[in-house]
N, C-alpha and C positions, 0 to 999 in steps of 0.2 A: 417471525425470526428477526425482521428488520427493527422491531421496537426493543430488542434486547440491548441493554447498555453496552457501550463499546468498552472493550478491555485493552489495556496497554500491554505490550510485550515486555520482555526484560529490557532494562535500560540500554544495554549495548546493542541489542538487536534493533531497538526502536531508532536509535541514532542512525544506523546503517540504512534502514528503510526510509527514514525521513530524508536522508541525503539523496537516496535514489529518486524519491518523488521530486525533490527540489532540482535535481539534475535534468528533469524534463521527461516528457511523455515517451520519447524514443527509448530511453534507458529503462523506464518503467515497463514498457511493452516487452523489452528483452528479458527483464526479470520475470515477467508473467509467463513467458515462453519456457523459462527454465523451471518454473513451478508447475505442479499439477493444478488442475482447475479448482479442486477443493482447497488446496493450500492457498491459492491466490484469493479465493473468496474469503478465507479466514484472515488473510493478510489485509484485505480491503477493510474488513470489519474491525480488525485490531488497530489499524492506523487511521481509519476514517478517511482514507483516500477516495477521491471522486474524480471522474474524468473531467469535470468542469474546472479543476485546478490547472488544466492546460492553458487556459486563457490568462492566468495570472503571471505568465512568463515576464 
């Protein structure tokens, strides 16, 4: 499953999610809490988000 090509979400949704990621890990964790585990996994795959982006603050 990990080797499946990443898909982008609709442009509007992508902007919101990328802003969330740029805002920092705390807000991203809050978003993860609001989502179900499955949706979060889909979001991670769709946006290419990885926990290592924390260090790019």
